[in-house]
C-alpha beads as a LAMMPS data file, in Angstrom:
LAMMPS data file: protein, C-alpha beads

388 atoms
387 bonds

1 atom types
1 bond types

-500.0 500.0 xlo xhi
-500.0 500.0 ylo yhi
-500.0 500.0 zlo zhi

Masses

1 110.0

Atoms # bond

1 1 1 224.775 -103.015 -51.605
2 1 1 223.291 -100.936 -48.774
3 1 1 224.723 -101.491 -45.306
4 1 1 222.376 -100.894 -42.382
5 1 1 224.205 -99.504 -39.393
6 1 1 221.128 -98.956 -37.306
7 1 1 220.338 -95.789 -35.395
8 1 1 222.731 -96.185 -32.506
9 1 1 224.782 -93.148 -31.574
10 1 1 227.824 -95.418 -31.102
11 1 1 227.745 -96.505 -34.749
12 1 1 227.296 -92.919 -35.901
13 1 1 230.265 -91.841 -33.771
14 1 1 232.375 -94.595 -35.340
15 1 1 231.430 -93.492 -38.849
16 1 1 232.319 -89.888 -38.028
17 1 1 235.635 -90.975 -36.503
18 1 1 236.381 -93.094 -39.581
19 1 1 235.601 -90.215 -41.939
20 1 1 237.808 -87.833 -39.970
21 1 1 240.703 -90.310 -39.875
22 1 1 240.506 -91.019 -43.601
23 1 1 240.435 -87.303 -44.390
24 1 1 243.601 -86.908 -42.331
25 1 1 245.381 -89.761 -44.139
26 1 1 244.426 -88.568 -47.614
27 1 1 245.153 -84.893 -46.950
28 1 1 248.575 -85.329 -45.316
29 1 1 251.605 -85.710 -47.554
30 1 1 252.515 -89.174 -46.248
31 1 1 254.781 -91.662 -47.962
32 1 1 253.664 -95.263 -48.341
33 1 1 255.152 -96.582 -45.093
34 1 1 253.679 -93.704 -43.080
35 1 1 250.274 -94.317 -44.647
36 1 1 250.343 -98.024 -43.782
37 1 1 251.340 -97.348 -40.157
38 1 1 248.607 -94.723 -39.844
39 1 1 245.950 -97.090 -41.226
40 1 1 246.882 -99.759 -38.663
41 1 1 246.503 -97.167 -35.895
42 1 1 243.124 -95.999 -37.243
43 1 1 241.843 -99.602 -37.388
44 1 1 242.779 -100.187 -33.751
45 1 1 241.008 -97.054 -32.521
46 1 1 237.994 -97.734 -34.715
47 1 1 237.075 -101.028 -33.005
48 1 1 238.875 -100.481 -29.681
49 1 1 241.427 -103.225 -30.417
50 1 1 244.455 -103.797 -28.215
51 1 1 246.617 -104.911 -31.161
52 1 1 246.480 -104.027 -34.854
53 1 1 248.674 -104.576 -37.889
54 1 1 248.705 -104.048 -41.619
55 1 1 250.481 -106.680 -43.693
56 1 1 251.703 -106.142 -47.248
57 1 1 251.967 -109.247 -49.486
58 1 1 255.059 -110.191 -51.448
59 1 1 255.058 -112.028 -54.787
60 1 1 255.707 -115.419 -53.153
61 1 1 252.507 -115.814 -51.148
62 1 1 253.909 -114.375 -47.896
63 1 1 254.318 -110.973 -46.282
64 1 1 256.831 -108.430 -47.548
65 1 1 256.207 -105.976 -44.729
66 1 1 254.280 -105.787 -41.478
67 1 1 253.315 -102.592 -39.627
68 1 1 252.168 -102.960 -36.020
69 1 1 250.227 -100.880 -33.526
70 1 1 249.790 -101.539 -29.803
71 1 1 252.910 -103.649 -29.196
72 1 1 255.654 -102.234 -27.011
73 1 1 259.321 -102.319 -27.981
74 1 1 259.882 -104.857 -25.203
75 1 1 257.235 -107.177 -26.648
76 1 1 258.707 -106.895 -30.134
77 1 1 262.222 -107.597 -28.889
78 1 1 261.072 -110.884 -27.342
79 1 1 259.722 -112.205 -30.655
80 1 1 261.854 -114.423 -32.872
81 1 1 260.496 -112.665 -35.954
82 1 1 257.484 -110.795 -37.245
83 1 1 254.726 -112.823 -38.969
84 1 1 255.707 -114.260 -42.336
85 1 1 252.240 -114.747 -43.816
86 1 1 251.329 -118.298 -42.788
87 1 1 248.118 -119.541 -41.141
88 1 1 245.257 -117.095 -40.780
89 1 1 247.312 -114.193 -42.076
90 1 1 248.147 -116.124 -45.229
91 1 1 244.492 -117.106 -45.724
92 1 1 243.500 -113.446 -45.890
93 1 1 246.060 -112.809 -48.635
94 1 1 244.327 -115.423 -50.819
95 1 1 240.657 -114.659 -50.175
96 1 1 238.468 -111.540 -50.537
97 1 1 236.463 -112.511 -47.434
98 1 1 236.962 -111.225 -43.892
99 1 1 237.759 -113.597 -41.015
100 1 1 236.280 -113.035 -37.541
101 1 1 237.025 -115.444 -34.694
102 1 1 236.324 -115.447 -30.963
103 1 1 239.320 -117.735 -30.382
104 1 1 241.820 -118.034 -33.216
105 1 1 243.580 -121.015 -31.638
106 1 1 240.533 -123.158 -32.298
107 1 1 240.561 -122.480 -36.036
108 1 1 242.087 -125.095 -38.351
109 1 1 243.812 -122.380 -40.406
110 1 1 245.768 -121.088 -37.417
111 1 1 249.504 -121.822 -37.573
112 1 1 250.235 -120.684 -34.022
113 1 1 252.638 -117.994 -32.837
114 1 1 256.408 -117.704 -32.978
115 1 1 258.429 -117.863 -29.755
116 1 1 258.006 -114.754 -27.615
117 1 1 254.772 -113.648 -29.295
118 1 1 252.301 -112.011 -26.871
119 1 1 249.176 -114.014 -26.139
120 1 1 246.234 -113.076 -28.386
121 1 1 242.752 -114.610 -28.523
122 1 1 240.067 -112.943 -30.646
123 1 1 240.818 -112.056 -34.257
124 1 1 239.409 -109.865 -37.005
125 1 1 241.062 -109.798 -40.397
126 1 1 239.912 -107.847 -43.459
127 1 1 241.676 -107.823 -46.846
128 1 1 242.366 -104.550 -48.668
129 1 1 241.327 -105.095 -52.295
130 1 1 241.738 -102.745 -55.256
131 1 1 240.766 -103.710 -58.818
132 1 1 240.784 -107.379 -57.869
133 1 1 244.308 -107.201 -56.390
134 1 1 245.145 -107.655 -52.714
135 1 1 247.156 -104.630 -51.561
136 1 1 247.354 -105.849 -47.971
137 1 1 245.270 -106.941 -45.005
138 1 1 244.200 -105.369 -41.734
139 1 1 244.626 -107.621 -38.687
140 1 1 243.112 -106.856 -35.286
141 1 1 243.328 -108.838 -32.049
142 1 1 241.667 -108.562 -28.620
143 1 1 239.322 -105.693 -27.911
144 1 1 240.184 -103.548 -24.909
145 1 1 236.952 -104.618 -23.178
146 1 1 237.879 -108.315 -23.712
147 1 1 234.691 -108.851 -25.717
148 1 1 234.779 -110.642 -29.086
149 1 1 234.686 -108.600 -32.276
150 1 1 231.163 -107.969 -33.563
151 1 1 229.492 -107.805 -36.955
152 1 1 229.477 -104.027 -36.562
153 1 1 233.257 -104.099 -35.998
154 1 1 233.675 -106.169 -39.149
155 1 1 231.542 -103.746 -41.182
156 1 1 233.492 -100.738 -39.917
157 1 1 236.878 -102.283 -40.688
158 1 1 235.505 -103.320 -44.086
159 1 1 234.629 -99.683 -44.746
160 1 1 238.119 -98.665 -43.643
161 1 1 239.653 -101.262 -45.978
162 1 1 237.804 -99.728 -48.923
163 1 1 239.167 -96.277 -48.111
164 1 1 242.589 -97.789 -47.318
165 1 1 242.841 -99.150 -50.869
166 1 1 242.474 -95.610 -52.233
167 1 1 244.950 -94.203 -49.690
168 1 1 247.516 -96.892 -50.532
169 1 1 247.156 -96.313 -54.278
170 1 1 247.604 -92.572 -53.718
171 1 1 250.688 -93.167 -51.552
172 1 1 252.152 -95.474 -54.226
173 1 1 251.661 -92.747 -56.821
174 1 1 253.105 -90.074 -54.520
175 1 1 256.198 -92.206 -53.832
176 1 1 256.699 -92.812 -57.559
177 1 1 256.460 -89.082 -58.313
178 1 1 258.845 -88.297 -55.449
179 1 1 261.295 -90.895 -56.749
180 1 1 261.124 -89.510 -60.291
181 1 1 261.824 -86.011 -58.967
182 1 1 264.884 -87.205 -57.031
183 1 1 266.148 -89.233 -59.995
184 1 1 265.792 -86.186 -62.223
185 1 1 267.795 -84.091 -59.760
186 1 1 270.466 -86.780 -59.496
187 1 1 270.767 -86.901 -63.279
188 1 1 271.237 -83.138 -63.345
189 1 1 273.960 -83.263 -60.667
190 1 1 275.705 -86.172 -62.401
191 1 1 275.715 -84.251 -65.694
192 1 1 277.129 -81.120 -64.036
193 1 1 279.901 -83.156 -62.404
194 1 1 280.774 -85.000 -65.609
195 1 1 280.616 -82.098 -68.045
196 1 1 281.926 -79.422 -65.682
197 1 1 284.107 -80.340 -62.716
198 1 1 285.717 -83.476 -64.159
199 1 1 286.665 -81.698 -67.385
200 1 1 288.201 -78.807 -65.414
201 1 1 290.266 -81.178 -63.265
202 1 1 291.342 -83.082 -66.380
203 1 1 292.465 -79.804 -68.006
204 1 1 294.491 -78.866 -64.907
205 1 1 296.139 -82.293 -64.987
206 1 1 297.108 -81.832 -68.641
207 1 1 298.622 -78.404 -67.891
208 1 1 300.710 -79.889 -65.085
209 1 1 301.902 -82.717 -67.328
210 1 1 302.825 -80.307 -70.141
211 1 1 304.721 -78.112 -67.669
212 1 1 306.557 -81.125 -66.232
213 1 1 307.602 -82.638 -69.567
214 1 1 308.489 -79.396 -71.385
215 1 1 310.613 -77.765 -68.679
216 1 1 313.945 -78.529 -67.093
217 1 1 312.993 -79.107 -63.498
218 1 1 314.923 -80.268 -60.503
219 1 1 314.193 -83.883 -59.626
220 1 1 312.240 -83.105 -56.413
221 1 1 309.959 -80.660 -58.271
222 1 1 309.499 -83.125 -61.126
223 1 1 308.521 -85.868 -58.685
224 1 1 306.142 -83.549 -56.857
225 1 1 304.367 -82.513 -60.068
226 1 1 304.115 -86.157 -61.099
227 1 1 302.589 -87.017 -57.732
228 1 1 300.059 -84.170 -58.034
229 1 1 299.078 -85.415 -61.479
230 1 1 298.535 -88.912 -60.096
231 1 1 296.394 -87.551 -57.272
232 1 1 294.252 -85.615 -59.747
233 1 1 293.667 -88.811 -61.730
234 1 1 292.496 -90.521 -58.540
235 1 1 290.097 -87.641 -57.873
236 1 1 288.678 -88.032 -61.379
237 1 1 288.141 -91.762 -60.841
238 1 1 286.452 -91.096 -57.476
239 1 1 284.119 -88.586 -59.117
240 1 1 283.266 -91.048 -61.863
241 1 1 282.377 -93.698 -59.282
242 1 1 280.275 -91.125 -57.446
243 1 1 278.433 -90.278 -60.659
244 1 1 277.725 -93.979 -61.177
245 1 1 276.338 -94.161 -57.632
246 1 1 274.104 -91.166 -58.348
247 1 1 272.660 -92.876 -61.393
248 1 1 272.020 -96.216 -59.689
249 1 1 271.527 -95.298 -56.015
250 1 1 267.729 -95.092 -56.151
251 1 1 267.103 -98.257 -58.160
252 1 1 264.495 -99.879 -55.913
253 1 1 264.745 -103.114 -57.890
254 1 1 268.242 -103.611 -56.455
255 1 1 267.936 -105.003 -52.933
256 1 1 270.425 -104.454 -50.123
257 1 1 271.543 -108.062 -50.509
258 1 1 272.254 -107.518 -54.201
259 1 1 274.175 -104.322 -53.479
260 1 1 276.331 -106.067 -50.867
261 1 1 276.929 -108.963 -53.264
262 1 1 278.048 -106.469 -55.916
263 1 1 280.450 -104.827 -53.453
264 1 1 281.757 -108.267 -52.504
265 1 1 282.424 -109.121 -56.155
266 1 1 284.333 -105.869 -56.555
267 1 1 286.374 -106.590 -53.423
268 1 1 287.272 -110.087 -54.595
269 1 1 288.387 -108.651 -57.927
270 1 1 291.105 -106.520 -56.323
271 1 1 291.983 -108.420 -53.135
272 1 1 293.349 -111.902 -52.490
273 1 1 291.724 -111.996 -49.034
274 1 1 289.067 -114.671 -48.432
275 1 1 285.729 -112.880 -48.054
276 1 1 282.758 -114.553 -46.331
277 1 1 279.277 -113.012 -46.556
278 1 1 276.490 -114.022 -44.161
279 1 1 273.077 -112.357 -44.599
280 1 1 269.837 -113.470 -42.957
281 1 1 266.656 -113.442 -45.090
282 1 1 265.109 -109.976 -45.038
283 1 1 261.711 -110.233 -43.361
284 1 1 261.725 -106.500 -42.608
285 1 1 262.148 -103.692 -45.117
286 1 1 264.758 -101.038 -44.457
287 1 1 264.281 -97.391 -45.310
288 1 1 266.159 -95.904 -48.271
289 1 1 268.428 -94.012 -45.850
290 1 1 269.242 -97.202 -43.921
291 1 1 270.061 -99.133 -47.104
292 1 1 272.277 -96.306 -48.339
293 1 1 274.062 -96.079 -44.981
294 1 1 274.740 -99.828 -44.748
295 1 1 275.975 -99.930 -48.361
296 1 1 278.280 -96.937 -47.895
297 1 1 279.717 -98.335 -44.647
298 1 1 280.461 -101.660 -46.357
299 1 1 282.010 -99.857 -49.328
300 1 1 284.273 -97.741 -47.080
301 1 1 285.291 -100.759 -44.991
302 1 1 286.221 -102.832 -48.038
303 1 1 288.201 -99.905 -49.449
304 1 1 290.126 -99.450 -46.188
305 1 1 290.864 -103.171 -45.941
306 1 1 292.285 -103.249 -49.485
307 1 1 294.426 -100.152 -48.973
308 1 1 295.656 -100.626 -45.416
309 1 1 294.867 -103.907 -43.672
310 1 1 296.732 -106.528 -45.724
311 1 1 294.165 -109.007 -44.395
312 1 1 293.854 -112.635 -45.497
313 1 1 290.337 -113.167 -44.116
314 1 1 287.330 -110.830 -44.097
315 1 1 283.805 -111.522 -42.809
316 1 1 280.607 -109.519 -43.356
317 1 1 277.494 -110.363 -41.316
318 1 1 274.074 -108.728 -41.653
319 1 1 271.459 -109.639 -39.040
320 1 1 267.911 -108.482 -38.301
321 1 1 265.569 -108.646 -35.322
322 1 1 262.152 -106.978 -35.093
323 1 1 263.875 -104.022 -33.420
324 1 1 267.348 -103.731 -34.970
325 1 1 269.464 -104.309 -38.065
326 1 1 273.135 -105.020 -37.365
327 1 1 276.107 -105.029 -39.731
328 1 1 279.505 -106.341 -38.657
329 1 1 282.674 -106.406 -40.793
330 1 1 285.730 -108.200 -39.403
331 1 1 289.229 -108.588 -40.828
332 1 1 292.425 -110.233 -39.571
333 1 1 294.721 -107.531 -40.917
334 1 1 297.374 -105.403 -39.243
335 1 1 294.916 -103.372 -37.198
336 1 1 295.580 -99.817 -36.057
337 1 1 295.295 -97.374 -33.199
338 1 1 291.559 -96.677 -33.205
339 1 1 291.892 -93.460 -31.196
340 1 1 294.308 -91.926 -33.688
341 1 1 292.262 -93.176 -36.672
342 1 1 289.241 -91.105 -35.640
343 1 1 291.250 -87.985 -36.457
344 1 1 290.759 -88.831 -40.149
345 1 1 287.571 -88.172 -42.103
346 1 1 286.688 -91.750 -43.120
347 1 1 285.770 -93.170 -39.717
348 1 1 284.244 -89.878 -38.580
349 1 1 281.958 -89.895 -41.623
350 1 1 280.916 -93.505 -40.977
351 1 1 280.073 -92.810 -37.350
352 1 1 278.205 -89.592 -38.211
353 1 1 276.219 -91.335 -40.956
354 1 1 274.954 -93.977 -38.514
355 1 1 274.330 -91.647 -35.576
356 1 1 272.263 -89.351 -37.825
357 1 1 269.895 -92.315 -38.298
358 1 1 269.633 -92.949 -34.553
359 1 1 272.023 -95.924 -34.694
360 1 1 275.221 -96.998 -32.987
361 1 1 278.711 -97.307 -34.477
362 1 1 281.486 -99.309 -32.780
363 1 1 285.111 -99.838 -33.774
364 1 1 287.489 -102.333 -32.178
365 1 1 291.106 -102.440 -33.388
366 1 1 294.689 -102.173 -32.259
367 1 1 297.969 -102.859 -34.028
368 1 1 298.444 -106.557 -34.763
369 1 1 294.914 -107.715 -33.867
370 1 1 292.749 -106.978 -36.899
371 1 1 289.623 -104.799 -36.939
372 1 1 285.919 -105.187 -36.142
373 1 1 283.428 -102.530 -37.238
374 1 1 279.852 -102.914 -35.964
375 1 1 276.768 -100.921 -36.930
376 1 1 273.374 -101.133 -35.204
377 1 1 270.352 -99.401 -36.728
378 1 1 266.810 -99.306 -35.320
379 1 1 264.426 -101.112 -37.644
380 1 1 262.586 -98.544 -39.737
381 1 1 259.027 -98.796 -38.564
382 1 1 257.386 -96.814 -35.812
383 1 1 256.611 -98.708 -32.618
384 1 1 253.292 -97.482 -31.301
385 1 1 252.805 -98.188 -27.627
386 1 1 249.636 -99.603 -26.160
387 1 1 248.714 -99.480 -22.481
388 1 1 252.053 -100.805 -21.256

Bonds

1 1 1 2
2 1 2 3
3 1 3 4
4 1 4 5
5 1 5 6
6 1 6 7
7 1 7 8
8 1 8 9
9 1 9 10
10 1 10 11
11 1 11 12
12 1 12 13
13 1 13 14
14 1 14 15
15 1 15 16
16 1 16 17
17 1 17 18
18 1 18 19
19 1 19 20
20 1 20 21
21 1 21 22
22 1 22 23
23 1 23 24
24 1 24 25
25 1 25 26
26 1 26 27
27 1 27 28
28 1 28 29
29 1 29 30
30 1 30 31
31 1 31 32
32 1 32 33
33 1 33 34
34 1 34 35
35 1 35 36
36 1 36 37
37 1 37 38
38 1 38 39
39 1 39 40
40 1 40 41
41 1 41 42
42 1 42 43
43 1 43 44
44 1 44 45
45 1 45 46
46 1 46 47
47 1 47 48
48 1 48 49
49 1 49 50
50 1 50 51
51 1 51 52
52 1 52 53
53 1 53 54
54 1 54 55
55 1 55 56
56 1 56 57
57 1 57 58
58 1 58 59
59 1 59 60
60 1 60 61
61 1 61 62
62 1 62 63
63 1 63 64
64 1 64 65
65 1 65 66
66 1 66 67
67 1 67 68
68 1 68 69
69 1 69 70
70 1 70 71
71 1 71 72
72 1 72 73
73 1 73 74
74 1 74 75
75 1 75 76
76 1 76 77
77 1 77 78
78 1 78 79
79 1 79 80
80 1 80 81
81 1 81 82
82 1 82 83
83 1 83 84
84 1 84 85
85 1 85 86
86 1 86 87
87 1 87 88
88 1 88 89
89 1 89 90
90 1 90 91
91 1 91 92
92 1 92 93
93 1 93 94
94 1 94 95
95 1 95 96
96 1 96 97
97 1 97 98
98 1 98 99
99 1 99 100
100 1 100 101
101 1 101 102
102 1 102 103
103 1 103 104
104 1 104 105
105 1 105 106
106 1 106 107
107 1 107 108
108 1 108 109
109 1 109 110
110 1 110 111
111 1 111 112
112 1 112 113
113 1 113 114
114 1 114 115
115 1 115 116
116 1 116 117
117 1 117 118
118 1 118 119
119 1 119 120
120 1 120 121
121 1 121 122
122 1 122 123
123 1 123 124
124 1 124 125
125 1 125 126
126 1 126 127
127 1 127 128
128 1 128 129
129 1 129 130
130 1 130 131
131 1 131 132
132 1 132 133
133 1 133 134
134 1 134 135
135 1 135 136
136 1 136 137
137 1 137 138
138 1 138 139
139 1 139 140
140 1 140 141
141 1 141 142
142 1 142 143
143 1 143 144
144 1 144 145
145 1 145 146
146 1 146 147
147 1 147 148
148 1 148 149
149 1 149 150
150 1 150 151
151 1 151 152
152 1 152 153
153 1 153 154
154 1 154 155
155 1 155 156
156 1 156 157
157 1 157 158
158 1 158 159
159 1 159 160
160 1 160 161
161 1 161 162
162 1 162 163
163 1 163 164
164 1 164 165
165 1 165 166
166 1 166 167
167 1 167 168
168 1 168 169
169 1 169 170
170 1 170 171
171 1 171 172
172 1 172 173
173 1 173 174
174 1 174 175
175 1 175 176
176 1 176 177
177 1 177 178
178 1 178 179
179 1 179 180
180 1 180 181
181 1 181 182
182 1 182 183
183 1 183 184
184 1 184 185
185 1 185 186
186 1 186 187
187 1 187 188
188 1 188 189
189 1 189 190
190 1 190 191
191 1 191 192
192 1 192 193
193 1 193 194
194 1 194 195
195 1 195 196
196 1 196 197
197 1 197 198
198 1 198 199
199 1 199 200
200 1 200 201
201 1 201 202
202 1 202 203
203 1 203 204
204 1 204 205
205 1 205 206
206 1 206 207
207 1 207 208
208 1 208 209
209 1 209 210
210 1 210 211
211 1 211 212
212 1 212 213
213 1 213 214
214 1 214 215
215 1 215 216
216 1 216 217
217 1 217 218
218 1 218 219
219 1 219 220
220 1 220 221
221 1 221 222
222 1 222 223
223 1 223 224
224 1 224 225
225 1 225 226
226 1 226 227
227 1 227 228
228 1 228 229
229 1 229 230
230 1 230 231
231 1 231 232
232 1 232 233
233 1 233 234
234 1 234 235
235 1 235 236
236 1 236 237
237 1 237 238
238 1 238 239
239 1 239 240
240 1 240 241
241 1 241 242
242 1 242 243
243 1 243 244
244 1 244 245
245 1 245 246
246 1 246 247
247 1 247 248
248 1 248 249
249 1 249 250
250 1 250 251
251 1 251 252
252 1 252 253
253 1 253 254
254 1 254 255
255 1 255 256
256 1 256 257
257 1 257 258
258 1 258 259
259 1 259 260
260 1 260 261
261 1 261 262
262 1 262 263
263 1 263 264
264 1 264 265
265 1 265 266
266 1 266 267
267 1 267 268
268 1 268 269
269 1 269 270
270 1 270 271
271 1 271 272
272 1 272 273
273 1 273 274
274 1 274 275
275 1 275 276
276 1 276 277
277 1 277 278
278 1 278 279
279 1 279 280
280 1 280 281
281 1 281 282
282 1 282 283
283 1 283 284
284 1 284 285
285 1 285 286
286 1 286 287
287 1 287 288
288 1 288 289
289 1 289 290
290 1 290 291
291 1 291 292
292 1 292 293
293 1 293 294
294 1 294 295
295 1 295 296
296 1 296 297
297 1 297 298
298 1 298 299
299 1 299 300
300 1 300 301
301 1 301 302
302 1 302 303
303 1 303 304
304 1 304 305
305 1 305 306
306 1 306 307
307 1 307 308
308 1 308 309
309 1 309 310
310 1 310 311
311 1 311 312
312 1 312 313
313 1 313 314
314 1 314 315
315 1 315 316
316 1 316 317
317 1 317 318
318 1 318 319
319 1 319 320
320 1 320 321
321 1 321 322
322 1 322 323
323 1 323 324
324 1 324 325
325 1 325 326
326 1 326 327
327 1 327 328
328 1 328 329
329 1 329 330
330 1 330 331
331 1 331 332
332 1 332 333
333 1 333 334
334 1 334 335
335 1 335 336
336 1 336 337
337 1 337 338
338 1 338 339
339 1 339 340
340 1 340 341
341 1 341 342
342 1 342 343
343 1 343 344
344 1 344 345
345 1 345 346
346 1 346 347
347 1 347 348
348 1 348 349
349 1 349 350
350 1 350 351
351 1 351 352
352 1 352 353
353 1 353 354
354 1 354 355
355 1 355 356
356 1 356 357
357 1 357 358
358 1 358 359
359 1 359 360
360 1 360 361
361 1 361 362
362 1 362 363
363 1 363 364
364 1 364 365
365 1 365 366
366 1 366 367
367 1 367 368
368 1 368 369
369 1 369 370
370 1 370 371
371 1 371 372
372 1 372 373
373 1 373 374
374 1 374 375
375 1 375 376
376 1 376 377
377 1 377 378
378 1 378 379
379 1 379 380
380 1 380 381
381 1 381 382
382 1 382 383
383 1 383 384
384 1 384 385
385 1 385 386
386 1 386 387
387 1 387 388
C-alpha cells in the first residue's frame, strides 16, 4: 500500500526526523528497556505530544510494563498506580487498528483514570505488530498546541510502530545474547570455584584433622584446631551456596516473588519464628540489579535473625509505587546496638549495595526492642520531564 504524505515541508521534516531517530535506536547498543523508553520519547517528539507511553502486554490480557515520557516525578508520585491495560489501552492490545480520539472521555471503551492521574483529553494509540503478534502499543495524549491529533499524525506514528517492531525484536535478541554470555561466564566461575578453591580448602581441612588426631596435643591446641576445621567446613558450605546462586541467579523465569517465597521456605525450615510475608502485585518490573539487591538483603536479614535475634515473629513487606519499591523486614528479637553493628561487614555491605543503586537503607534497633530494616529503591524506569 502506498501512503501519500503530500508535498508539505512539514511532513517531509517529520519523515526525516523519524528516519534519524530510528537510525539512532537501531545503531545504539540499547537493552530492551532502554529501547522502549527511547521509542516513547521519539513518538512524543514526532507528533508534538505532551504525553507519550509505550505499553508491553503480559500473557493475561493486561500490561506487564509501561514506559512513560512527559510526566514529571511529582505527577507520577500522585498516581495510585500506572495503567494496568483496561479500557482504551486494553482495546489496542486486542486489535491491529489504531485509535484516534478528540476526547477520550466520550468513548465507550474508556475506563477512566486512576486517582491522581493528570488530566488528558485527546488520544492516539497505535499497536506495534510483528508477525501477527502484538509486541506493545504506543499511546499519545494531548498535543502541545492543544489541537486534536490528525490523520498525518496517525500515519507517522504508524510508520514508527513498524520500525519499532524491528527495534524491539533486535533488542530482545541482544538481551538474550547478553544473558547467554553472562550465564556462560557464571558457569565458568562456578566450575573454577568448585573444582579449584573448594577442593583446596577441603584438602587443608583434611590435613588439619590428620594432624589433630595423629599427634599428642595440649587440650587448648586440640580445641583450636578442631574449631579451625569447623570454620573451614562452614566456608565450604558458603561457597557451595554461592555456586548455586551463580547457576540460578539469572533465571528470568523466577520472579522476585518466587525468590522471596523460596527464601521464606528456607527460613521456616530452620527457625521456629512465625514468618509473615506481604507482597503487593507487581505492576512494575524491577531491573536485574534491583531484584538481586532485594533478594540478597532478604537473605542476609533472615540469616542474621536465625543466628542472632532469637525472634518469635518476623514480618517481610514489599511495596511498590510508580516511583519507589520498598522492602521492610521486622523482627521482635533481642535487638542490638545499631551503631556498633555497622563496624561489621554484613550491614555495611547491605547499605552499600542499596546506595550503589541510588536507594536508601535504614536500620532501627537497640537491645531489647527488636530490629527493623528498611530499603527504598527508585523504580527502574527513566522519568522524562515535560514542560514542568
